[in-house]
N, C-alpha and C positions, 0 to 999 in steps of 0.2 A: 380352242376341242379339239383333246387327242383323237388319234390314232394309234394304233399298231402296228406296227411292221411289218416288214416281210417273215422276221425270225422269231417276231411276237403270232406270231400266229400260225407257222413253223412249228413249233416249241409248240400255243397248241391241240393244234393236234395228236400230239407221238404223244401227248403227256394225257391228254385226257379219258377218261371210257371210256372200254366201246357200252351200245345200249344191256346187252344181258348186260356186260354191272352193274351199270347206274338202278335199271330194277333193283339186282338185289343186293347192291345198297338202301335203296327207296326199302326196301320190303325189309333189313335187318334194322333199318334204324326205326320205319312203324315196332314196331316189335315193342318198344321204348316206350312207345305214345300211351300206351295199357296203367297204370295205377297197378298195380295187379300184378301184372309184371311184371314187371318192375322190385318190386317186392319179392314178389317170384325169384327171380335172378340173385336181385341181396339173401335171400336166404339163403339156393347155395356157392356163395359165395365164400360161408361160410360154415356151410360139414353137408358134406352128399343126404338128401332129402330122400324118403318111399312120399309116395301121395298121402299116404295117412297125414304124415308128420305136417307135411307142405300146408294141411287142409286146417288142422288144426292148430300151429307156429298161425296162420297166418285170416283164420276164420271165414273159412271159405267154405263151403260142399267143395267132395270129392270131383263129383265134374263138372266141375265148373277148371279144378286143377287140373286137369289129366286135358281138357281142354286148350288149357294155357301150354299147359307139358309137350302137346303136341303141335300148338305153332316153334314153339322156339327146340322142336328133338323139329320141324322138316329144313329151317334153315340151318343147323350146327350149330345150336346157341347150346344144348346142352344136351349130351350122353346118358344111354342107363346101365345100367348092371346089374343081372340076376346076384340076389344075393337068399338063397335056397327058397321060398314064397315072396320075397317080395320084388320089390326093383329097388330101386335107388336111382335117383338122378343127381347126375352132380352137371356142372358147368362146363363146354366138352376148352375150353380153352385160357387161361388169365387176361389172355385183353377183353374177356366183357368186366372181370372188375375192374379193371383198369378204365375202360370206356365208364364203366360204371363212378366209378373218383373223378374223375374227369368230370364228370357236371356237376359233381358235390362239391367240386374246387368250386367251375364254372358258377355261380349259384353262391358260391362261400358262405359255404355249411360248415 
């Protein structure tokens, strides 16, 4: 049986994320566990959209879309900006699209 050396254990302690970071990372990946959120994020990687456009494209009701967007906003995954009377939602960081693409590549699609 192999045992970790003291150096490896020291390195682990330096590089492992702290508890709060681990919780935020887990919450972030939990967002991707819902198919409707993955579809919503995929749509927003193409173009900024308002709630009614998202609801129409994804065949969801606006209340559900708004709820999903609130969850995504809470973790700064999406942002919104007002354009007249409309709120347009967009991906907060291009890394989100990269994460989705890595998943697609991993699954071989």
